[in-house]
C-alpha positions in Angstrom: -19.2 -20.4 16.5 -18.0 -17.7 14.3 -21.3 -17.8 12.1 -23.2 -17.9 15.2 -21.2 -14.7 17.1 -21.5 -12.4 13.5 -25.1 -12.9 14.3 -25.3 -11.7 17.7 -22.3 -9.2 17.9 -22.1 -5.9 16.3 -18.0 -6.4 16.4 -16.0 -9.6 15.8 -12.1 -10.8 15.3 -12.1 -13.7 13.1 -8.4 -15.0 13.9 -6.6 -18.2 11.9 -4.6 -18.8 8.9 -5.1 -17.8 5.0 -7.8 -19.5 3.6 -9.3 -21.0 6.5 -13.0 -19.0 6.0 -12.5 -15.8 7.7 -13.6 -13.1 5.0 -15.9 -15.9 3.3 -18.0 -16.5 6.3 -17.9 -12.7 6.4 -19.2 -11.5 3.7 -21.7 -14.7 3.5 -23.3 -13.4 6.9 -23.4 -9.9 5.3 -25.5 -11.1 2.2 -28.1 -12.8 3.9 -28.3 -9.6 6.2 -28.7 -7.7 3.0 -30.7 -10.5 1.0 -33.1 -10.4 4.4 -33.4 -6.6 4.5 -31.9 -6.5 8.2 -29.4 -4.4 6.4 -29.5 -1.3 4.0 -26.0 -1.7 2.5 -22.5 -3.7 3.2 -19.5 -1.7 3.5 -16.1 -3.3 2.6 -13.0 -2.3 4.8 -9.7 -4.6 5.4 -6.2 -3.3 6.4 -4.3 -2.2 3.1 -1.6 -4.2 4.4 -0.1 -7.0 2.4 0.1 -11.0 3.2 2.6 -12.9 2.1 3.7 -11.0 -1.1 4.6 -7.3 -1.7 2.4 -5.4 -4.0 5.2 -2.5 -4.3 3.8 0.7 -6.2 0.4 0.4 -7.6 -0.1 2.6 -10.5 -4.0 3.9 -11.1 -6.5 5.4 -9.5 -7.5 5.1 -6.0 -9.9 2.6 -6.8 -7.6 0.5 -8.7 -5.0 0.6 -5.7 -7.4 -0.4 -3.2 -8.8 -3.3 -5.4 -5.5 -6.0 -5.0 -6.4 -5.6 -0.8 -10.3 -6.0 -1.8 -9.9 -9.1 -4.2 -11.1 -11.6 -1.7 -14.6 -9.6 -0.6 -15.3 -9.2 -4.3 -14.5 -12.5 -5.2 -16.5 -14.2 -2.2 -20.0 -11.2 -3.5 -19.6 -12.4 -7.2 -20.0 -16.1 -6.0 -22.7 -15.6 -3.7 -24.5 -13.0 -5.5 -23.3 -12.8 -9.4 -21.1 -10.3 -11.3 -24.1 -8.0 -12.4 -26.1 -7.6 -9.2 -23.1 -6.9 -7.1 -22.1 -4.1 -9.7 -25.9 -2.9 -9.6 -25.3 -2.5 -5.6 -22.2 -0.9 -6.2 -23.3 1.8 -8.4 -25.9 3.1 -5.1 
C-alpha cells in the first residue's frame, strides 16, 4: 500500500516504528522515478530530530552537522546506485 500511495500521490506520510523500511521504500521509489526519467533530481529532506540517542553539539560545517540525520538516506542510495553514481548526482 505504501509504495502504491507513493506512486499515485504527491505527498505521503509513512508512519511506523524504526526499522520497518519507511525510508528505504521511499528512497527506492525515488530512485526508480529518477532512473525512469520521471524526475530530474531527488531532494533529501528529514527533520533534524534525534530518534533515541541525543547527538548533542556537532562540530564542523553545515554538511557535517546534517550528515547524521541524512545518513539513512545516503546509505539507501549507496546500496541502490553505488557510491560513485550517488556522488556524481550530488556534484550536479
